[in-house]
Backbone as CSV, one residue per row, in Angstrom:
resi,resn,N_x,N_y,N_z,CA_x,CA_y,CA_z,C_x,C_y,C_z
1,UNK,59.532,142.864,68.809,58.503,143.275,69.765,58.156,144.655,69.562
2,UNK,56.906,145.144,69.405,56.536,146.419,69.199,55.421,146.910,70.228
3,UNK,55.745,147.985,70.847,54.672,148.603,71.814,53.707,149.563,71.158
4,UNK,52.556,149.247,71.232,51.397,150.131,70.641,50.459,150.641,71.620
5,UNK,49.981,151.732,71.489,48.957,152.412,72.293,47.650,151.784,71.630
6,UNK,46.910,151.230,72.409,45.709,150.501,71.718,44.498,150.866,72.776
7,UNK,43.331,150.277,72.296,42.101,150.508,72.904,41.484,149.083,73.071
8,UNK,42.063,148.374,74.049,41.781,146.923,74.277,40.224,146.734,74.459
9,UNK,39.748,145.594,74.058,38.329,145.425,74.089,38.012,144.154,75.005
10,UNK,36.952,144.198,75.646,36.496,143.065,76.449,35.727,142.146,75.574
11,UNK,36.010,140.791,75.841,35.182,139.778,75.151,33.583,139.918,75.146
12,UNK,33.186,140.473,76.206,31.804,140.748,76.321,31.382,141.951,75.410
13,UNK,30.320,141.762,74.643,30.026,142.903,73.729,29.339,144.048,74.432
14,UNK,28.618,143.826,75.345,27.712,144.857,75.886,28.243,145.317,77.293
15,UNK,27.580,146.323,77.875,28.124,146.572,79.310,27.055,146.311,80.318
16,UNK,26.070,145.340,79.918,24.971,144.909,80.818,24.073,145.961,81.213
17,UNK,23.805,146.112,82.572,22.843,147.011,83.000,23.388,148.149,83.752
18,UNK,24.745,148.274,83.685,25.383,149.410,84.204,25.094,150.620,83.468
19,UNK,25.066,151.758,84.162,24.900,153.159,83.500,26.120,153.411,82.574
20,UNK,25.766,153.882,81.566,26.870,154.253,80.570,28.000,155.223,81.110
21,UNK,27.675,156.129,81.861,28.613,157.002,82.359,29.723,156.379,83.198
22,UNK,29.425,155.243,83.766,30.473,154.550,84.704,31.582,154.077,83.803
23,UNK,31.408,153.792,82.551,32.351,153.168,81.702,33.001,154.340,80.875
24,UNK,32.893,155.582,81.118,33.504,156.687,80.465,35.100,156.511,80.491
25,UNK,35.660,156.500,79.434,37.207,156.055,79.451,38.012,157.021,80.345
26,UNK,37.558,158.282,80.442,38.339,159.194,81.363,37.994,158.847,82.753
27,UNK,36.981,158.382,83.171,36.505,158.044,84.557,37.135,156.803,84.782
28,UNK,37.246,155.857,83.984,37.964,154.474,84.225,39.495,154.838,84.220
29,UNK,40.051,155.742,83.605,41.508,156.021,83.767,41.673,156.786,85.163
30,UNK,40.732,157.503,85.596,40.862,158.171,86.978,40.825,157.054,87.927
31,UNK,39.789,156.065,87.816,39.692,155.056,88.779,41.167,154.176,88.764
32,UNK,41.732,153.967,87.639,42.835,153.107,87.522,44.131,153.889,88.314
33,UNK,44.233,155.130,87.886,45.252,155.937,88.481,45.142,156.087,90.160
34,UNK,43.818,156.272,90.502,43.647,156.322,91.999,43.895,155.064,92.668
35,UNK,43.502,153.904,92.151,43.847,152.555,92.737,45.201,152.262,92.622
36,UNK,45.844,152.677,91.542,47.491,152.538,91.435,48.221,153.241,92.495
37,UNK,47.789,154.479,92.706,48.524,155.313,93.672,48.372,154.627,95.009
38,UNK,47.156,154.253,95.322,46.927,153.603,96.702,47.734,152.465,96.852
39,UNK,47.718,151.498,95.971,48.360,150.230,96.028,49.869,150.334,95.847
40,UNK,50.342,151.232,95.052,51.886,151.326,94.968,52.356,152.023,96.193
41,UNK,51.771,153.032,96.765,52.046,153.607,98.023,52.084,152.464,99.170
42,UNK,51.001,151.740,99.292,50.984,150.785,100.276,52.082,149.783,100.251
43,UNK,52.331,149.278,98.907,53.332,148.352,98.664,54.799,148.876,99.129
44,UNK,55.003,150.014,98.843,56.358,150.672,99.014,56.497,150.729,100.526
45,UNK,55.476,151.069,101.292,55.528,151.116,102.765,55.878,149.785,103.330
46,UNK,55.608,148.726,102.756,55.737,147.316,103.267,56.861,146.606,102.751
47,UNK,57.293,146.774,101.532,58.338,146.043,100.921,59.713,146.130,101.674
48,UNK,60.022,147.141,102.173,61.278,147.164,102.994,61.197,146.702,104.405
49,UNK,60.013,146.506,104.879,59.783,146.001,106.283,59.055,144.833,106.467
50,UNK,59.552,143.746,105.921,58.754,142.521,105.976,58.479,141.884,107.344
51,UNK,59.369,142.088,108.323,59.125,141.686,109.672,58.191,142.414,110.321
52,UNK,58.146,143.717,110.133,56.994,144.598,110.731,55.770,144.262,110.091
53,UNK,55.580,144.015,108.739,54.410,143.690,108.170,53.827,142.139,108.521
54,UNK,54.956,141.394,108.839,54.537,139.995,109.277,53.880,140.060,110.741
55,UNK,54.459,141.077,111.499,53.733,141.261,112.848,52.315,141.715,112.771
56,UNK,52.121,142.672,111.741,50.790,143.147,111.690,49.800,142.079,110.972
57,UNK,50.397,141.200,110.241,49.433,140.127,109.700,49.267,139.153,110.811
58,UNK,50.147,138.739,111.572,49.882,138.084,112.831,48.858,138.421,113.740
59,UNK,48.747,139.823,113.731,47.792,140.355,114.701,46.274,140.000,114.343
60,UNK,46.100,139.686,113.136,44.725,139.173,112.598,44.479,137.762,113.166
61,UNK,45.466,136.982,113.578,45.034,135.542,114.130,44.713,134.573,112.969
62,UNK,45.030,134.986,111.754,44.535,134.053,110.645,45.734,133.158,110.326
63,UNK,46.996,133.725,110.308,48.231,132.919,110.068,49.120,132.971,111.260
64,UNK,49.455,131.899,111.683,50.405,131.868,112.847,51.934,132.068,112.373
65,UNK,52.871,131.884,113.501,54.239,131.902,113.035,54.628,131.049,112.142
66,UNK,55.711,131.134,111.401,56.085,130.055,110.433,56.277,130.669,109.099
67,UNK,56.661,129.667,108.225,56.868,130.171,106.844,55.652,130.776,105.998
68,UNK,54.439,130.220,106.289,53.273,130.846,105.561,53.150,132.477,105.933
69,UNK,53.342,132.858,107.075,53.287,134.212,107.543,54.360,135.005,106.899
70,UNK,55.697,134.472,106.909,56.642,135.289,106.301,56.637,135.458,104.697
71,UNK,56.128,134.241,104.269,55.967,134.226,102.633,54.917,135.291,102.295
72,UNK,53.848,135.275,102.973,52.765,136.415,102.923,53.261,137.760,103.034
73,UNK,54.207,137.987,104.000,54.631,139.315,104.366,55.645,139.853,103.136
74,UNK,56.227,138.811,102.553,57.120,139.214,101.442,56.443,139.268,100.109
75,UNK,55.541,138.372,99.785,54.871,138.368,98.594,53.738,139.348,98.440
76,UNK,52.936,139.574,99.330,51.736,140.436,99.197,52.105,141.797,98.836
77,UNK,53.177,142.469,99.335,53.506,143.819,98.812,53.901,143.914,97.474
78,UNK,54.626,142.923,96.982,54.957,142.859,95.581,53.731,142.563,94.713
79,UNK,52.813,141.865,95.075,51.564,141.623,94.346,50.802,143.111,94.166
80,UNK,50.740,143.680,95.303,50.209,145.174,95.295,50.772,145.980,94.340
81,UNK,52.215,146.038,94.384,53.081,146.851,93.562,52.746,146.380,92.084
82,UNK,52.836,145.222,91.736,52.664,144.779,90.383,51.288,145.180,89.837
83,UNK,50.268,145.041,90.640,48.851,145.449,90.277,48.789,146.938,90.108
84,UNK,49.343,147.692,90.883,49.498,149.098,90.797,50.113,149.550,89.485
85,UNK,51.265,148.914,89.117,51.911,149.177,87.918,51.123,148.853,86.769
86,UNK,50.388,147.670,86.818,49.560,147.203,85.709,48.418,148.161,85.551
87,UNK,47.907,148.792,86.534,46.892,149.698,86.357,47.244,150.971,85.691
88,UNK,48.541,151.361,85.932,49.043,152.636,85.426,49.327,152.463,83.971
89,UNK,49.929,151.238,83.478,50.267,151.109,82.180,49.162,150.461,81.366
90,UNK,48.268,149.762,81.957,47.279,149.095,81.302,47.482,147.615,80.727
91,UNK,48.710,147.249,80.985,49.246,145.903,80.763,48.705,144.975,81.782
92,UNK,48.075,143.992,81.290,47.368,142.894,82.074,46.384,143.717,83.261
93,UNK,45.673,144.565,82.551,44.755,145.490,83.313,43.604,144.626,83.990
94,UNK,43.117,143.696,83.287,42.019,142.851,83.862,42.427,141.990,84.934
95,UNK,43.679,141.271,84.730,44.200,140.635,85.785,44.552,141.320,86.930
96,UNK,45.020,142.531,86.778,45.311,143.387,88.047,44.092,143.559,88.673
97,UNK,42.972,144.046,87.962,41.623,144.220,88.447,41.151,143.085,89.319
98,UNK,41.251,141.912,88.733,40.864,140.745,89.356,41.588,140.478,90.626
99,UNK,42.863,140.581,90.712,43.620,140.481,91.866,43.334,141.429,92.935
100,UNK,42.958,142.716,92.509,42.581,143.790,93.478,41.217,143.467,94.071
101,UNK,40.275,142.801,93.254,38.915,142.545,93.845,39.171,141.395,94.785
102,UNK,40.045,140.402,94.484,40.346,139.207,95.494,40.903,139.818,96.773
103,UNK,41.998,140.687,96.565,42.743,141.373,97.816,41.725,142.073,98.660
104,UNK,40.804,142.933,98.000,39.960,143.730,98.801,38.962,142.948,99.529
105,UNK,38.477,141.891,98.840,37.497,141.120,99.498,38.202,140.428,100.810
106,UNK,39.437,140.004,100.622,40.289,139.494,101.677,40.518,140.503,102.824
107,UNK,40.795,141.559,102.485,41.021,142.770,103.328,39.816,143.081,104.354
108,UNK,38.669,143.120,103.550,37.335,143.331,104.082,37.011,142.268,105.166
109,UNK,37.243,141.138,104.815,36.885,139.972,105.657,37.862,139.891,106.928
110,UNK,39.168,140.152,106.749,39.949,139.948,107.949,39.826,141.356,108.861
111,UNK,39.680,142.481,108.270,39.462,143.727,109.031,38.117,143.489,109.762
112,UNK,37.012,143.047,109.225,35.890,142.812,109.835,35.961,141.883,111.070
113,UNK,36.692,140.765,110.823,36.915,139.752,111.756,37.733,140.366,113.018
114,UNK,38.807,141.107,112.741,39.531,141.716,113.750,38.647,142.755,114.561
115,UNK,37.757,143.537,113.853,36.949,144.541,114.320,35.896,143.945,115.221
116,UNK,35.419,142.756,114.805,34.285,142.037,115.688,34.935,141.567,117.018
117,UNK,36.260,141.201,116.924,36.905,140.721,118.123,36.981,142.027,119.289
118,UNK,37.215,143.130,118.689,37.217,144.345,119.635,35.853,144.679,120.058
119,UNK,34.821,144.586,119.195,33.491,144.943,119.519,32.942,143.889,120.584
120,UNK,33.388,142.597,120.324,32.993,141.626,121.137,33.517,141.786,122.667
121,UNK,34.644,142.461,122.638,35.361,142.787,123.998,34.782,143.969,124.735
122,UNK,33.808,144.531,123.959,33.133,145.784,124.774,33.565,147.073,124.006
123,UNK,34.374,147.123,123.075,34.782,148.543,122.467,33.590,148.876,121.417
124,UNK,33.024,150.039,121.556,31.959,150.479,120.512,32.658,150.473,119.066
125,UNK,31.822,150.096,118.298,32.371,149.833,116.744,33.003,151.149,116.291
126,UNK,32.373,152.265,116.593,32.860,153.543,116.076,34.171,153.899,116.653
127,UNK,34.639,153.267,117.735,35.803,153.596,118.511,36.858,152.711,118.243
128,UNK,36.562,151.622,117.555,37.706,150.594,117.234,38.855,151.199,116.316
129,UNK,40.060,151.265,116.824,41.196,152.003,116.287,42.389,151.059,116.347
130,UNK,42.976,150.822,115.103,44.227,150.022,115.037,44.937,150.172,113.692
131,UNK,46.206,149.725,113.785,47.031,149.657,112.504,46.515,148.445,111.814
132,UNK,46.142,148.554,110.634,45.512,147.416,109.886,46.681,146.754,109.197
133,UNK,47.812,147.351,109.074,48.914,146.813,108.408,49.035,147.167,106.896
134,UNK,48.181,148.135,106.521,48.092,148.532,105.042,49.232,149.555,104.673
135,UNK,49.942,150.058,105.552,51.011,150.941,105.165,50.600,152.412,105.446
136,UNK,49.331,152.624,105.829,48.919,154.114,106.101,48.791,154.400,107.642
137,UNK,49.247,153.501,108.487,49.117,153.846,110.040,47.809,153.447,110.617
138,UNK,47.633,153.744,111.854,46.591,153.350,112.555,45.270,154.175,112.100
139,UNK,44.160,153.601,111.954,42.977,154.087,111.484,41.781,153.506,112.061
140,UNK,40.580,154.250,112.075,39.349,153.623,112.640,38.844,152.611,111.826
141,UNK,38.458,151.474,112.335,38.074,150.337,111.716,36.993,150.588,110.571
142,UNK,36.007,151.375,110.996,34.855,151.648,110.167,35.272,152.515,108.917
143,UNK,36.327,153.255,109.063,36.891,154.155,107.953,37.611,153.144,107.028
144,UNK,38.364,152.171,107.611,39.158,151.324,106.844,38.175,150.299,106.078
145,UNK,37.110,149.888,106.611,36.041,149.066,105.946,35.398,149.939,104.761
146,UNK,35.117,151.124,105.086,34.468,151.797,104.087,35.396,152.074,102.836
147,UNK,36.804,152.437,103.176,37.730,152.580,102.109,37.843,151.371,101.273
148,UNK,38.136,150.247,101.837,38.236,149.050,101.226,37.008,148.636,100.406
149,UNK,35.892,148.916,100.769,34.579,148.765,100.113,34.681,149.646,98.786
150,UNK,35.175,150.873,98.921,35.213,151.722,97.705,36.264,151.085,96.743
151,UNK,37.516,150.589,97.303,38.500,150.116,96.562,37.862,148.871,95.690
152,UNK,37.075,148.068,96.390,36.561,146.898,95.716,35.503,147.327,94.688
153,UNK,34.662,148.244,94.978,33.790,148.734,93.848,34.584,149.368,92.538
154,UNK,35.635,149.974,92.858,36.428,150.523,91.745,37.059,149.480,90.901
155,UNK,37.704,148.512,91.768,38.194,147.334,90.961,37.224,146.458,90.243
156,UNK,35.954,146.306,90.820,34.923,145.621,90.188,34.460,146.444,88.824
157,UNK,34.535,147.769,88.817,34.162,148.498,87.695,35.243,148.353,86.623
158,UNK,36.508,148.341,86.946,37.548,148.119,85.966,37.465,146.709,85.377
159,UNK,37.060,145.808,86.252,36.951,144.544,85.652,35.822,144.328,84.687
160,UNK,34.849,145.077,85.121,33.485,144.853,84.269,33.445,145.746,82.972
161,UNK,34.270,146.782,82.966,34.206,147.714,81.773,34.382,146.962,80.529
162,UNK,33.474,147.277,79.479,33.643,146.461,78.317,34.850,146.736,77.510
163,UNK,35.471,147.947,77.687,36.780,148.199,76.922,37.396,149.215,77.756
164,UNK,38.788,149.314,77.598,39.718,150.227,78.118,40.515,150.961,77.182
165,UNK,40.596,152.329,77.325,41.444,153.123,76.540,42.769,153.399,77.282
166,UNK,43.630,154.058,76.582,44.946,154.436,77.357,45.679,153.283,77.944
167,UNK,45.780,152.384,77.195,46.584,151.151,77.711,47.783,150.899,76.740
168,UNK,48.716,150.115,77.252,49.859,149.738,76.471,49.642,148.270,76.108
169,UNK,49.637,147.980,74.743,49.744,146.406,74.491,50.996,146.146,73.817
170,UNK,51.476,144.868,73.947,52.702,144.331,73.357,52.275,143.377,72.388
171,UNK,52.630,143.678,71.162,52.356,142.830,70.019,53.703,142.551,69.358
172,UNK,53.638,141.140,68.988,54.873,140.704,68.167,54.576,140.884,66.639
173,UNK,55.696,141.252,66.055,55.557,141.369,64.626,55.492,140.067,63.975
174,UNK,54.705,139.949,62.956,54.741,138.703,62.236,55.806,138.560,61.203
175,UNK,56.454,137.422,60.991,57.562,137.403,60.093,57.130,137.049,58.723
């Protein structure tokens, strides 16, 4: 097995209607490293504390007590960590970007649902403040929704990019 630095290409030949600058290889690398830092940090904050993370997940009211809650609390941080490492190395880059798109959509939906519960209870939207369970501590809900929307857009950009540079590819030697 030989590791090569490569310039992986996307099966799609064109970049569609997106502006060319958005797919600048250095900008894409910056997006990758930024998202990787966020998700690796968040994962490390949760990996050693599955019970505390399970409590945060339970606060959303989507998963009750029981095995699904604890499986999610154990598995989700490892998925975040693997996605972050994939973004750094470029190995399985599109798969990691796809996972991050799905995760961020899920995060946006559950945070919006939890926020709506507070707003429905009389708290003004801009004053809703809670620990979302992301590993960064308590935050205003509007700020977290905005952050997750930005992370979603960055992950979508990585997914849609026609090619990526600065990646590691693993190729087998033919005999």
